[in-house]
N, CA and C atoms of all chains as a GROMACS GRO file, in nm:
protein
  645
    1UNK      N    1   8.694  12.006  10.830
    1UNK     CA    2   8.688  11.860  10.817
    1UNK      C    3   8.825  11.810  10.773
    2UNK      N    4   8.865  11.698  10.829
    2UNK     CA    5   8.998  11.646  10.798
    2UNK      C    6   9.000  11.577  10.662
    3UNK      N    7   9.121  11.569  10.604
    3UNK     CA    8   9.138  11.510  10.472
    3UNK      C    9   9.084  11.366  10.468
    4UNK      N   10   9.118  11.288  10.568
    4UNK     CA   11   9.076  11.148  10.571
    4UNK      C   12   8.922  11.138  10.579
    5UNK      N   13   8.862  11.230  10.654
    5UNK     CA   14   8.716  11.229  10.666
    5UNK      C   15   8.652  11.271  10.533
    6UNK      N   16   8.712  11.369  10.466
    6UNK     CA   17   8.661  11.411  10.334
    6UNK      C   18   8.668  11.295  10.236
    7UNK      N   19   8.780  11.222  10.238
    7UNK     CA   20   8.796  11.107  10.150
    7UNK      C   21   8.688  11.002  10.180
    8UNK      N   22   8.662  10.981  10.307
    8UNK     CA   23   8.561  10.881  10.346
    8UNK      C   24   8.422  10.922  10.296
    9UNK      N   25   8.387  11.049  10.314
    9UNK     CA   26   8.257  11.098  10.264
    9UNK      C   27   8.249  11.084  10.112
   10UNK      N   28   8.358  11.113  10.043
   10UNK     CA   29   8.360  11.102   9.897
   10UNK      C   30   8.331  10.959   9.854
   11UNK      N   31   8.396  10.864   9.920
   11UNK     CA   32   8.375  10.723   9.887
   11UNK      C   33   8.231  10.682   9.916
   12UNK      N   34   8.176  10.731  10.026
   12UNK     CA   35   8.036  10.697  10.060
   12UNK      C   36   7.940  10.753   9.955
   13UNK      N   37   7.967  10.874   9.907
   13UNK     CA   38   7.879  10.934   9.806
   13UNK      C   39   7.888  10.855   9.676
   14UNK      N   40   8.010  10.819   9.636
   14UNK     CA   41   8.027  10.740   9.513
   14UNK      C   42   7.960  10.604   9.527
   15UNK      N   43   7.972  10.542   9.643
   15UNK     CA   44   7.908  10.412   9.667
   15UNK      C   45   7.756  10.424   9.659
   16UNK      N   46   7.702  10.531   9.718
   16UNK     CA   47   7.556  10.553   9.713
   16UNK      C   48   7.511  10.572   9.570
   17UNK      N   49   7.588  10.649   9.492
   17UNK     CA   50   7.553  10.671   9.351
   17UNK      C   51   7.558  10.540   9.274
   18UNK      N   52   7.659  10.458   9.304
   18UNK     CA   53   7.673  10.329   9.236
   18UNK      C   54   7.554  10.238   9.265
   19UNK      N   55   7.517  10.230   9.392
   19UNK     CA   56   7.404  10.144   9.429
   19UNK      C   57   7.274  10.196   9.372
   20UNK      N   58   7.260  10.328   9.366
   20UNK     CA   59   7.140  10.387   9.306
   20UNK      C   60   7.130  10.352   9.159
   21UNK      N   61   7.244  10.365   9.089
   21UNK     CA   62   7.246  10.332   8.946
   21UNK      C   63   7.216  10.184   8.925
   22UNK      N   64   7.271  10.101   9.012
   22UNK     CA   65   7.247   9.957   9.000
   22UNK      C   66   7.100   9.923   9.019
   23UNK      N   67   7.039   9.982   9.120
   23UNK     CA   68   6.897   9.954   9.148
   23UNK      C   69   6.809  10.004   9.034
   24UNK      N   70   6.843  10.122   8.981
   24UNK     CA   71   6.767  10.177   8.868
   24UNK      C   72   6.778  10.084   8.747
   25UNK      N   73   6.900  10.039   8.722
   25UNK     CA   74   6.923   9.950   8.607
   25UNK      C   75   6.847   9.820   8.625
   26UNK      N   76   6.848   9.767   8.746
   26UNK     CA   77   6.776   9.642   8.772
   26UNK      C   78   6.626   9.659   8.752
   27UNK      N   79   6.576   9.776   8.794
   27UNK     CA   80   6.431   9.798   8.782
   27UNK      C   81   6.390   9.818   8.636
   28UNK      N   82   6.483   9.871   8.557
   28UNK     CA   83   6.449   9.897   8.416
   28UNK      C   84   6.475   9.775   8.329
   29UNK      N   85   6.593   9.712   8.346
   29UNK     CA   86   6.633   9.605   8.255
   29UNK      C   87   6.618   9.466   8.315
   30UNK      N   88   6.583   9.457   8.442
   30UNK     CA   89   6.569   9.326   8.503
   30UNK      C   90   6.704   9.267   8.540
   31UNK      N   91   6.703   9.139   8.577
   31UNK     CA   92   6.825   9.074   8.625
   31UNK      C   93   6.907   9.022   8.508
   32UNK      N   94   6.972   9.117   8.437
   32UNK     CA   95   7.058   9.083   8.324
   32UNK      C   96   7.202   9.102   8.368
   33UNK      N   97   7.295   9.013   8.333
   33UNK     CA   98   7.435   9.027   8.377
   33UNK      C   99   7.497   9.163   8.342
   34UNK      N  100   7.458   9.220   8.228
   34UNK     CA  101   7.517   9.348   8.185
   34UNK      C  102   7.481   9.462   8.280
   35UNK      N  103   7.371   9.445   8.353
   35UNK     CA  104   7.327   9.550   8.446
   35UNK      C  105   7.434   9.576   8.553
   36UNK      N  106   7.508   9.470   8.587
   36UNK     CA  107   7.608   9.485   8.692
   36UNK      C  108   7.729   9.568   8.649
   37UNK      N  109   7.728   9.612   8.522
   37UNK     CA  110   7.829   9.707   8.478
   37UNK      C  111   7.818   9.839   8.554
   38UNK      N  112   7.704   9.858   8.622
   38UNK     CA  113   7.687   9.979   8.703
   38UNK      C  114   7.795   9.989   8.811
   39UNK      N  115   7.850   9.874   8.849
   39UNK     CA  116   7.956   9.878   8.950
   39UNK      C  117   8.077   9.956   8.901
   40UNK      N  118   8.087   9.973   8.769
   40UNK     CA  119   8.200  10.048   8.715
   40UNK      C  120   8.204  10.191   8.766
   41UNK      N  121   8.086  10.243   8.802
   41UNK     CA  122   8.081  10.380   8.856
   41UNK      C  123   8.164  10.392   8.983
   42UNK      N  124   8.176  10.281   9.056
   42UNK     CA  125   8.251  10.286   9.180
   42UNK      C  126   8.399  10.313   9.156
   43UNK      N  127   8.444  10.298   9.030
   43UNK     CA  128   8.582  10.332   8.997
   43UNK      C  129   8.615  10.478   9.027
   44UNK      N  130   8.512  10.562   9.031
   44UNK     CA  131   8.536  10.704   9.063
   44UNK      C  132   8.591  10.722   9.204
   45UNK      N  133   8.574  10.622   9.288
   45UNK     CA  134   8.625  10.634   9.426
   45UNK      C  135   8.776  10.649   9.427
   46UNK      N  136   8.842  10.610   9.318
   46UNK     CA  137   8.987  10.628   9.310
   46UNK      C  138   9.029  10.773   9.317
   47UNK      N  139   8.938  10.862   9.278
   47UNK     CA  140   8.970  11.005   9.283
   47UNK      C  141   8.978  11.058   9.427
   48UNK      N  142   8.938  10.977   9.522
   48UNK     CA  143   8.950  11.019   9.663
   48UNK      C  144   9.096  11.047   9.698
   49UNK      N  145   9.186  10.981   9.629
   49UNK     CA  146   9.328  11.001   9.658
   49UNK      C  147   9.373  11.144   9.625
   50UNK      N  148   9.296  11.213   9.539
   50UNK     CA  149   9.334  11.350   9.502
   50UNK      C  150   9.297  11.450   9.612
   51UNK      N  151   9.208  11.409   9.699
   51UNK     CA  152   9.167  11.499   9.808
   51UNK      C  153   9.284  11.514   9.905
   52UNK      N  154   9.319  11.636   9.934
   52UNK     CA  155   9.432  11.659  10.024
   52UNK      C  156   9.560  11.694   9.951
   53UNK      N  157   9.555  11.696   9.818
   53UNK     CA  158   9.676  11.731   9.741
   53UNK      C  159   9.721  11.873   9.772
   54UNK      N  160   9.623  11.962   9.782
   54UNK     CA  161   9.655  12.102   9.808
   54UNK      C  162   9.724  12.117   9.943
   55UNK      N  163   9.671  12.047  10.044
   55UNK     CA  164   9.732  12.055  10.177
   55UNK      C  165   9.872  11.996  10.178
   56UNK      N  166   9.888  11.887  10.104
   56UNK     CA  167  10.019  11.822  10.096
   56UNK      C  168  10.121  11.913  10.030
   57UNK      N  169  10.079  11.978   9.923
   57UNK     CA  170  10.171  12.069   9.852
   57UNK      C  171  10.208  12.187   9.939
   58UNK      N  172  10.113  12.230  10.024
   58UNK     CA  173  10.139  12.344  10.112
   58UNK      C  174  10.225  12.304  10.232
   59UNK      N  175  10.256  12.175  10.244
   59UNK     CA  176  10.341  12.129  10.353
   59UNK      C  177  10.268  12.114  10.485
   60UNK      N  178  10.135  12.109  10.481
   60UNK     CA  179  10.058  12.095  10.604
   60UNK      C  180  10.057  11.949  10.650
   61UNK      N  181  10.031  11.930  10.777
   61UNK     CA  182  10.022  11.794  10.831
   61UNK      C  183   9.893  11.729  10.781
   62UNK      N  184   9.906  11.614  10.715
   62UNK     CA  185   9.790  11.545  10.660
   62UNK      C  186   9.743  11.434  10.755
   63UNK      N  187   9.841  11.359  10.806
   63UNK     CA  188   9.809  11.247  10.894
   63UNK      C  189   9.890  11.261  11.022
   64UNK      N  190   9.820  11.279  11.135
   64UNK     CA  191   9.892  11.278  11.262
   64UNK      C  192   9.855  11.152  11.338
   65UNK      N  193   9.892  11.143  11.464
   65UNK     CA  194   9.873  11.019  11.540
   65UNK      C  195   9.726  10.982  11.552
   66UNK      N  196   9.641  11.082  11.567
   66UNK     CA  197   9.496  11.055  11.581
   66UNK      C  198   9.441  10.997  11.451
   67UNK      N  199   9.484  11.053  11.339
   67UNK     CA  200   9.438  11.006  11.209
   67UNK      C  201   9.486  10.864  11.181
   68UNK      N  202   9.608  10.835  11.222
   68UNK     CA  203   9.661  10.700  11.202
   68UNK      C  204   9.584  10.601  11.289
   69UNK      N  205   9.549  10.641  11.408
   69UNK     CA  206   9.471  10.556  11.497
   69UNK      C  207   9.334  10.527  11.438
   70UNK      N  208   9.269  10.630  11.386
   70UNK     CA  209   9.137  10.612  11.323
   70UNK      C  210   9.149  10.523  11.200
   71UNK      N  211   9.254  10.545  11.119
   71UNK     CA  212   9.274  10.463  11.000
   71UNK      C  213   9.294  10.316  11.039
   72UNK      N  214   9.367  10.293  11.146
   72UNK     CA  215   9.391  10.156  11.192
   72UNK      C  216   9.261  10.090  11.236
   73UNK      N  217   9.182  10.160  11.317
   73UNK     CA  218   9.054  10.104  11.364
   73UNK      C  219   8.962  10.076  11.245
   74UNK      N  220   8.957  10.172  11.152
   74UNK     CA  221   8.867  10.158  11.037
   74UNK      C  222   8.908  10.040  10.949
   75UNK      N  223   9.036  10.026  10.924
   75UNK     CA  224   9.084   9.917  10.840
   75UNK      C  225   9.059   9.782  10.908
   76UNK      N  226   9.082   9.776  11.037
   76UNK     CA  227   9.060   9.652  11.112
   76UNK      C  228   8.912   9.614  11.109
   77UNK      N  229   8.825   9.711  11.132
   77UNK     CA  230   8.682   9.685  11.130
   77UNK      C  231   8.633   9.641  10.994
   78UNK      N  232   8.681   9.709  10.890
   78UNK     CA  233   8.640   9.676  10.753
   78UNK      C  234   8.689   9.537  10.716
   79UNK      N  235   8.810   9.504  10.753
   79UNK     CA  236   8.865   9.372  10.723
   79UNK      C  237   8.784   9.263  10.794
   80UNK      N  238   8.742   9.289  10.915
   80UNK     CA  239   8.662   9.190  10.990
   80UNK      C  240   8.531   9.162  10.918
   81UNK      N  241   8.463   9.267  10.873
   81UNK     CA  242   8.336   9.249  10.800
   81UNK      C  243   8.362   9.176  10.669
   82UNK      N  244   8.466   9.219  10.598
   82UNK     CA  245   8.500   9.157  10.470
   82UNK      C  246   8.528   9.008  10.490
   83UNK      N  247   8.599   8.975  10.596
   83UNK     CA  248   8.636   8.835  10.621
   83UNK      C  249   8.511   8.750  10.644
   84UNK      N  250   8.416   8.804  10.718
   84UNK     CA  251   8.291   8.731  10.742
   84UNK      C  252   8.220   8.703  10.609
   85UNK      N  253   8.211   8.806  10.526
   85UNK     CA  254   8.144   8.789  10.396
   85UNK      C  255   8.222   8.693  10.307
   86UNK      N  256   8.353   8.704  10.312
   86UNK     CA  257   8.438   8.619  10.228
   86UNK      C  258   8.418   8.472  10.264
   87UNK      N  259   8.422   8.442  10.391
   87UNK     CA  260   8.407   8.303  10.435
   87UNK      C  261   8.266   8.252  10.401
   88UNK      N  262   8.167   8.338  10.421
   88UNK     CA  263   8.029   8.299  10.389
   88UNK      C  264   8.015   8.268  10.241
   89UNK      N  265   8.074   8.355  10.157
   89UNK     CA  266   8.065   8.335  10.012
   89UNK      C  267   8.142   8.210   9.969
   90UNK      N  268   8.255   8.187  10.032
   90UNK     CA  269   8.337   8.073   9.992
   90UNK      C  270   8.276   7.940  10.038
   91UNK      N  271   8.220   7.940  10.158
   91UNK     CA  272   8.171   7.814  10.216
   91UNK      C  273   8.021   7.794  10.193
   92UNK      N  274   7.952   7.900  10.159
   92UNK     CA  275   7.807   7.889  10.141
   92UNK      C  276   7.764   7.785  10.040
   93UNK      N  277   7.812   7.798   9.915
   93UNK     CA  278   7.774   7.698   9.814
   93UNK      C  279   7.813   7.556   9.853
   94UNK      N  280   7.930   7.543   9.914
   94UNK     CA  281   7.976   7.411   9.958
   94UNK      C  282   7.879   7.351  10.060
   95UNK      N  283   7.837   7.432  10.154
   95UNK     CA  284   7.746   7.383  10.260
   95UNK      C  285   7.606   7.356  10.207
   96UNK      N  286   7.562   7.441  10.114
   96UNK     CA  287   7.425   7.428  10.063
   96UNK      C  288   7.415   7.318   9.959
   97UNK      N  289   7.509   7.315   9.865
   97UNK     CA  290   7.500   7.222   9.752
   97UNK      C  291   7.578   7.093   9.773
   98UNK      N  292   7.669   7.094   9.868
   98UNK     CA  293   7.746   6.974   9.894
   98UNK      C  294   7.877   6.972   9.817
   99UNK      N  295   7.970   6.883   9.853
   99UNK     CA  296   8.104   6.881   9.794
   99UNK      C  297   8.110   6.827   9.651
  100UNK      N  298   8.008   6.756   9.608
  100UNK     CA  299   8.014   6.695   9.475
  100UNK      C  300   7.935   6.773   9.369
  101UNK      N  301   7.876   6.887   9.409
  101UNK     CA  302   7.794   6.963   9.316
  101UNK      C  303   7.880   7.040   9.216
  102UNK      N  304   7.823   7.062   9.099
  102UNK     CA  305   7.889   7.144   8.997
  102UNK      C  306   7.794   7.254   8.957
  103UNK      N  307   7.845   7.373   8.947
  103UNK     CA  308   7.761   7.488   8.912
  103UNK      C  309   7.819   7.555   8.789
  104UNK      N  310   7.733   7.590   8.696
  104UNK     CA  311   7.776   7.664   8.576
  104UNK      C  312   7.752   7.813   8.602
  105UNK      N  313   7.860   7.889   8.590
  105UNK     CA  314   7.851   8.031   8.620
  105UNK      C  315   7.868   8.116   8.495
  106UNK      N  316   7.802   8.230   8.493
  106UNK     CA  317   7.822   8.327   8.386
  106UNK      C  318   7.961   8.388   8.402
  107UNK      N  319   8.021   8.429   8.290
  107UNK     CA  320   8.158   8.483   8.296
  107UNK      C  321   8.169   8.610   8.379
  108UNK      N  322   8.059   8.679   8.398
  108UNK     CA  323   8.064   8.803   8.477
  108UNK      C  324   8.048   8.777   8.626
  109UNK      N  325   8.024   8.651   8.664
  109UNK     CA  326   7.995   8.622   8.805
  109UNK      C  327   8.113   8.656   8.894
  110UNK      N  328   8.233   8.623   8.850
  110UNK     CA  329   8.350   8.651   8.935
  110UNK      C  330   8.361   8.801   8.960
  111UNK      N  331   8.346   8.881   8.854
  111UNK     CA  332   8.353   9.026   8.870
  111UNK      C  333   8.239   9.075   8.958
  112UNK      N  334   8.122   9.013   8.945
  112UNK     CA  335   8.006   9.056   9.023
  112UNK      C  336   8.015   9.015   9.169
  113UNK      N  337   8.111   8.932   9.202
  113UNK     CA  338   8.138   8.900   9.343
  113UNK      C  339   8.253   8.986   9.395
  114UNK      N  340   8.358   8.997   9.315
  114UNK     CA  341   8.478   9.069   9.360
  114UNK      C  342   8.454   9.218   9.379
  115UNK      N  343   8.386   9.279   9.282
  115UNK     CA  344   8.366   9.424   9.292
  115UNK      C  345   8.275   9.462   9.408
  116UNK      N  346   8.162   9.398   9.428
  116UNK     CA  347   8.084   9.429   9.549
  116UNK      C  348   8.161   9.404   9.678
  117UNK      N  349   8.248   9.304   9.678
  117UNK     CA  350   8.328   9.277   9.798
  117UNK      C  351   8.418   9.397   9.828
  118UNK      N  352   8.481   9.451   9.724
  118UNK     CA  353   8.563   9.570   9.741
  118UNK      C  354   8.478   9.688   9.786
  119UNK      N  355   8.360   9.700   9.728
  119UNK     CA  356   8.271   9.809   9.765
  119UNK      C  357   8.234   9.800   9.913
  120UNK      N  358   8.202   9.679   9.958
  120UNK     CA  359   8.167   9.660  10.100
  120UNK      C  360   8.285   9.699  10.188
  121UNK      N  361   8.403   9.654  10.151
  121UNK     CA  362   8.523   9.683  10.230
  121UNK      C  363   8.544   9.834  10.242
  122UNK      N  364   8.535   9.906  10.131
  122UNK     CA  365   8.562  10.049  10.132
  122UNK      C  366   8.450  10.127  10.199
  123UNK      N  367   8.326  10.082  10.182
  123UNK     CA  368   8.214  10.152  10.245
  123UNK      C  369   8.219  10.135  10.396
  124UNK      N  370   8.244  10.014  10.442
  124UNK     CA  371   8.252   9.990  10.588
  124UNK      C  372   8.365  10.071  10.648
  125UNK      N  373   8.480  10.071  10.579
  125UNK     CA  374   8.594  10.148  10.628
  125UNK      C  375   8.558  10.296  10.636
  126UNK      N  376   8.496  10.348  10.532
  126UNK     CA  377   8.461  10.490  10.530
  126UNK      C  378   8.359  10.524  10.639
  127UNK      N  379   8.264  10.435  10.661
  127UNK     CA  380   8.163  10.459  10.766
  127UNK      C  381   8.229  10.467  10.903
  128UNK      N  382   8.321  10.374  10.926
  128UNK     CA  383   8.390  10.375  11.056
  128UNK      C  384   8.472  10.503  11.072
  129UNK      N  385   8.538  10.546  10.965
  129UNK     CA  386   8.617  10.670  10.970
  129UNK      C  387   8.527  10.788  11.008
  130UNK      N  388   8.414  10.798  10.940
  130UNK     CA  389   8.322  10.910  10.965
  130UNK      C  390   8.271  10.907  11.109
  131UNK      N  391   8.231  10.789  11.156
  131UNK     CA  392   8.178  10.778  11.292
  131UNK      C  393   8.286  10.814  11.395
  132UNK      N  394   8.405  10.767  11.375
  132UNK     CA  395   8.511  10.792  11.473
  132UNK      C  396   8.552  10.939  11.474
  133UNK      N  397   8.550  11.005  11.360
  133UNK     CA  398   8.582  11.148  11.359
  133UNK      C  399   8.473  11.228  11.429
  134UNK      N  400   8.349  11.184  11.415
  134UNK     CA  401   8.238  11.258  11.476
  134UNK      C  402   8.231  11.232  11.626
  135UNK      N  403   8.252  11.103  11.660
  135UNK     CA  404   8.228  11.064  11.799
  135UNK      C  405   8.352  11.077  11.884
  136UNK      N  406   8.466  11.061  11.826
  136UNK     CA  407   8.589  11.057  11.902
  136UNK      C  408   8.640  10.916  11.907
  137UNK      N  409   8.769  10.901  11.922
  137UNK     CA  410   8.828  10.767  11.914
  137UNK      C  411   8.911  10.739  12.038
  138UNK      N  412   8.844  10.727  12.151
  138UNK     CA  413   8.917  10.697  12.273
  138UNK      C  414   8.969  10.554  12.266
  139UNK      N  415   9.092  10.534  12.305
  139UNK     CA  416   9.153  10.401  12.304
  139UNK      C  417   9.094  10.318  12.418
  140UNK      N  418   8.033   9.720  13.570
  140UNK     CA  419   8.163   9.732  13.505
  140UNK      C  420   8.214   9.873  13.524
  141UNK      N  421   8.342   9.888  13.567
  141UNK     CA  422   8.397  10.021  13.593
  141UNK      C  423   8.432  10.089  13.461
  142UNK      N  424   8.423  10.222  13.461
  142UNK     CA  425   8.452  10.297  13.340
  142UNK      C  426   8.602  10.309  13.321
  143UNK      N  427   8.642  10.338  13.197
  143UNK     CA  428   8.784  10.359  13.169
  143UNK      C  429   8.824  10.490  13.236
  144UNK      N  430   8.949  10.495  13.289
  144UNK     CA  431   8.997  10.621  13.347
  144UNK      C  432   9.004  10.727  13.238
  145UNK      N  433   8.976  10.856  13.278
  145UNK     CA  434   8.976  10.963  13.181
  145UNK      C  435   9.089  11.060  13.208
  146UNK      N  436   9.123  11.135  13.106
  146UNK     CA  437   9.225  11.237  13.120
  146UNK      C  438   9.163  11.370  13.083
  147UNK      N  439   9.175  11.465  13.176
  147UNK     CA  440   9.122  11.600  13.153
  147UNK      C  441   9.239  11.689  13.118
  148UNK      N  442   9.215  11.796  13.043
  148UNK     CA  443   9.323  11.888  13.013
  148UNK      C  444   9.274  12.032  13.016
  149UNK      N  445   9.370  12.123  13.026
  149UNK     CA  446   9.336  12.266  13.028
  149UNK      C  447   9.408  12.338  12.914
  150UNK      N  448   9.412  12.272  12.801
  150UNK     CA  449   9.485  12.327  12.686
  150UNK      C  450   9.424  12.458  12.641
  151UNK      N  451   9.293  12.464  12.639
  151UNK     CA  452   9.225  12.585  12.591
  151UNK      C  453   9.261  12.706  12.678
  152UNK      N  454   9.257  12.685  12.809
  152UNK     CA  455   9.289  12.797  12.900
  152UNK      C  456   9.434  12.839  12.885
  153UNK      N  457   9.522  12.740  12.871
  153UNK     CA  458   9.664  12.769  12.856
  153UNK      C  459   9.692  12.844  12.726
  154UNK      N  460   9.619  12.811  12.623
  154UNK     CA  461   9.636  12.882  12.495
  154UNK      C  462   9.605  13.030  12.512
  155UNK      N  463   9.496  13.056  12.580
  155UNK     CA  464   9.456  13.195  12.598
  155UNK      C  465   9.552  13.268  12.692
  156UNK      N  466   9.607  13.194  12.788
  156UNK     CA  467   9.701  13.255  12.882
  156UNK      C  468   9.836  13.284  12.818
  157UNK      N  469   9.864  13.216  12.706
  157UNK     CA  470   9.992  13.234  12.638
  157UNK      C  471   9.974  13.317  12.512
  158UNK      N  472   9.933  13.438  12.529
  158UNK     CA  473   9.921  13.531  12.417
  158UNK      C  474   9.809  13.496  12.322
  159UNK      N  475   9.702  13.437  12.375
  159UNK     CA  476   9.587  13.400  12.291
  159UNK      C  477   9.632  13.320  12.168
  160UNK      N  478   9.709  13.219  12.197
  160UNK     CA  479   9.758  13.130  12.089
  160UNK      C  480   9.639  13.062  12.022
  161UNK      N  481   9.644  13.054  11.890
  161UNK     CA  482   9.534  12.989  11.818
  161UNK      C  483   9.556  12.837  11.817
  162UNK      N  484   9.448  12.766  11.787
  162UNK     CA  485   9.458  12.620  11.777
  162UNK      C  486   9.554  12.582  11.665
  163UNK      N  487   9.548  12.658  11.558
  163UNK     CA  488   9.632  12.628  11.443
  163UNK      C  489   9.780  12.647  11.478
  164UNK      N  490   9.808  12.750  11.555
  164UNK     CA  491   9.946  12.776  11.594
  164UNK      C  492   9.997  12.664  11.683
  165UNK      N  493   9.916  12.625  11.781
  165UNK     CA  494   9.956  12.515  11.869
  165UNK      C  495   9.974  12.386  11.788
  166UNK      N  496   9.883  12.360  11.696
  166UNK     CA  497   9.893  12.240  11.612
  166UNK      C  498  10.023  12.240  11.533
  167UNK      N  499  10.058  12.354  11.479
  167UNK     CA  500  10.181  12.364  11.402
  167UNK      C  501  10.304  12.342  11.488
  168UNK      N  502  10.299  12.387  11.610
  168UNK     CA  503  10.415  12.375  11.698
  168UNK      C  504  10.437  12.232  11.747
  169UNK      N  505  10.329  12.153  11.754
  169UNK     CA  506  10.347  12.014  11.802
  169UNK      C  507  10.334  11.912  11.689
  170UNK      N  508  10.308  11.961  11.567
  170UNK     CA  509  10.308  11.870  11.451
  170UNK      C  510  10.184  11.786  11.433
  171UNK      N  511  10.069  11.842  11.470
  171UNK     CA  512   9.943  11.771  11.448
  171UNK      C  513   9.848  11.864  11.371
  172UNK      N  514   9.731  11.812  11.336
  172UNK     CA  515   9.632  11.895  11.266
  172UNK      C  516   9.550  11.976  11.367
  173UNK      N  517   9.490  12.081  11.317
  173UNK     CA  518   9.405  12.163  11.404
  173UNK      C  519   9.288  12.082  11.459
  174UNK      N  520   9.237  11.989  11.377
  174UNK     CA  521   9.126  11.905  11.421
  174UNK      C  522   9.164  11.820  11.542
  175UNK      N  523   9.290  11.778  11.549
  175UNK     CA  524   9.334  11.700  11.664
  175UNK      C  525   9.336  11.786  11.789
  176UNK      N  526   9.379  11.911  11.776
  176UNK     CA  527   9.377  12.002  11.891
  176UNK      C  528   9.233  12.024  11.937
  177UNK      N  529   9.142  12.040  11.840
  177UNK     CA  530   9.000  12.057  11.874
  177UNK      C  531   8.950  11.935  11.950
  178UNK      N  532   8.985  11.816  11.900
  178UNK     CA  533   8.940  11.692  11.965
  178UNK      C  534   9.001  11.680  12.106
  179UNK      N  535   9.124  11.723  12.121
  179UNK     CA  536   9.189  11.719  12.253
  179UNK      C  537   9.115  11.809  12.351
  180UNK      N  538   9.088  11.932  12.309
  180UNK     CA  539   9.024  12.029  12.398
  180UNK      C  540   8.883  11.987  12.436
  181UNK      N  541   8.815  11.918  12.346
  181UNK     CA  542   8.678  11.875  12.376
  181UNK      C  543   8.673  11.739  12.443
  182UNK      N  544   8.789  11.682  12.471
  182UNK     CA  545   8.795  11.554  12.541
  182UNK      C  546   8.760  11.433  12.458
  183UNK      N  547   8.759  11.450  12.326
  183UNK     CA  548   8.723  11.336  12.240
  183UNK      C  549   8.845  11.254  12.199
  184UNK      N  550   8.962  11.296  12.242
  184UNK     CA  551   9.083  11.224  12.204
  184UNK      C  552   9.183  11.228  12.320
  185UNK      N  553   9.246  11.113  12.346
  185UNK     CA  554   9.352  11.105  12.447
  185UNK      C  555   9.485  11.099  12.375
  186UNK      N  556   9.574  11.195  12.397
  186UNK     CA  557   9.699  11.199  12.321
  186UNK      C  558   9.795  11.090  12.365
  187UNK      N  559   9.892  11.064  12.279
  187UNK     CA  560  10.001  10.975  12.316
  187UNK      C  561  10.090  11.049  12.415
  188UNK      N  562  10.178  10.975  12.479
  188UNK     CA  563  10.269  11.035  12.577
  188UNK      C  564  10.358  11.140  12.509
  189UNK      N  565  10.403  11.108  12.391
  189UNK     CA  566  10.492  11.198  12.317
  189UNK      C  567  10.420  11.331  12.287
  190UNK      N  568  10.299  11.322  12.237
  190UNK     CA  569  10.223  11.443  12.205
  190UNK      C  570  10.193  11.522  12.332
  191UNK      N  571  10.159  11.453  12.439
  191UNK     CA  572  10.131  11.521  12.566
  191UNK      C  573  10.254  11.598  12.614
  192UNK      N  574  10.369  11.536  12.599
  192UNK     CA  575  10.492  11.602  12.644
  192UNK      C  576  10.526  11.720  12.554
  193UNK      N  577  10.499  11.705  12.424
  193UNK     CA  578  10.526  11.816  12.331
  193UNK      C  579  10.436  11.934  12.362
  194UNK      N  580  10.310  11.907  12.394
  194UNK     CA  581  10.216  12.015  12.427
  194UNK      C  582  10.260  12.082  12.557
  195UNK      N  583  10.298  12.003  12.655
  195UNK     CA  584  10.341  12.058  12.784
  195UNK      C  585  10.464  12.146  12.765
  196UNK      N  586  10.551  12.105  12.676
  196UNK     CA  587  10.674  12.181  12.649
  196UNK      C  588  10.642  12.318  12.589
  197UNK      N  589  10.539  12.323  12.503
  197UNK     CA  590  10.499  12.451  12.441
  197UNK      C  591  10.462  12.552  12.550
  198UNK      N  592  10.395  12.503  12.654
  198UNK     CA  593  10.349  12.592  12.761
  198UNK      C  594  10.449  12.599  12.878
  199UNK      N  595  10.565  12.538  12.859
  199UNK     CA  596  10.670  12.538  12.962
  199UNK      C  597  10.618  12.486  13.096
  200UNK      N  598  10.544  12.379  13.089
  200UNK     CA  599  10.486  12.317  13.207
  200UNK      C  600  10.517  12.168  13.208
  201UNK      N  601  10.512  12.104  13.325
  201UNK     CA  602  10.521  11.957  13.325
  201UNK      C  603  10.391  11.899  13.269
  202UNK      N  604  10.394  11.773  13.232
  202UNK     CA  605  10.277  11.710  13.172
  202UNK      C  606  10.157  11.718  13.267
  203UNK      N  607  10.185  11.702  13.397
  203UNK     CA  608  10.075  11.708  13.496
  203UNK      C  609  10.015  11.848  13.507
  204UNK      N  610  10.088  11.947  13.459
  204UNK     CA  611  10.034  12.083  13.460
  204UNK      C  612   9.934  12.108  13.349
  205UNK      N  613   9.934  12.021  13.251
  205UNK     CA  614   9.844  12.036  13.136
  205UNK      C  615   9.734  11.930  13.141
  206UNK      N  616   9.771  11.808  13.178
  206UNK     CA  617   9.677  11.696  13.178
  206UNK      C  618   9.655  11.646  13.321
  207UNK      N  619   9.532  11.609  13.350
  207UNK     CA  620   9.497  11.556  13.481
  207UNK      C  621   9.436  11.419  13.464
  208UNK      N  622   9.489  11.325  13.539
  208UNK     CA  623   9.440  11.188  13.532
  208UNK      C  624   9.325  11.170  13.630
  209UNK      N  625   9.209  11.135  13.579
  209UNK     CA  626   9.092  11.112  13.664
  209UNK      C  627   9.075  10.962  13.681
  210UNK      N  628   9.125  10.910  13.794
  210UNK     CA  629   9.119  10.767  13.817
  210UNK      C  630   8.976  10.724  13.841
  211UNK      N  631   8.947  10.598  13.804
  211UNK     CA  632   8.816  10.540  13.828
  211UNK      C  633   8.792  10.530  13.977
  212UNK      N  634   8.676  10.556  14.026
  212UNK     CA  635   8.647  10.557  14.171
  212UNK      C  636   8.659  10.418  14.231
  213UNK      N  637   8.648  10.310  14.150
  213UNK     CA  638   8.659  10.175  14.203
  213UNK      C  639   8.802  10.140  14.241
  214UNK      N  640   8.900  10.215  14.182
  214UNK     CA  641   9.038  10.184  14.210
  214UNK      C  642   9.084  10.266  14.330
  215UNK      N  643   9.161  10.209  14.423
  215UNK     CA  644   9.206  10.283  14.541
  215UNK      C  645   9.311  10.388  14.503
   0.00000   0.00000   0.00000
């Protein structure tokens, strides 16, 4: 399995663990803002960067033209999904509540929007990477 | 709708004809990963022109000796 594919699987596993922890917390504690601290588990996805260190130190090729092509497709696809969600989130309240409405938000709301957005971006990218490595990436 | 033109290759046969060269050895000689060679041989990846020429050079053949262009039947 290629380094990039291993990194993608790692991120998917961490994301699954994060969502599992979140759902468990919600079922136990209900809809409390502190429950969304479960998203902190997704910080472990940063360790994906350590995958491939051994190959890099050994001087092996980590990214060739095929890997760069897959990375490009995956990033483009993930950005497209993220953009749709971003616009929906930004314009949704405006369209539903109108331009003169005022909403009082909990201080954790911004984090509870930003972190899931990042999670969606990285999960979609990782899914595309895995699919393209399995299926092939014909231009 | 016509299908995209495909490119066939005989890299696997050429490897065996050239002293049973391994995928890893070929990958090292052209600067790609072994997984890319595997994808090439199974037809799941179409190489760039540069990579195709590098592979052809390893086997001392022209590019057409390694890769075959299968044109779509709708095109004359």
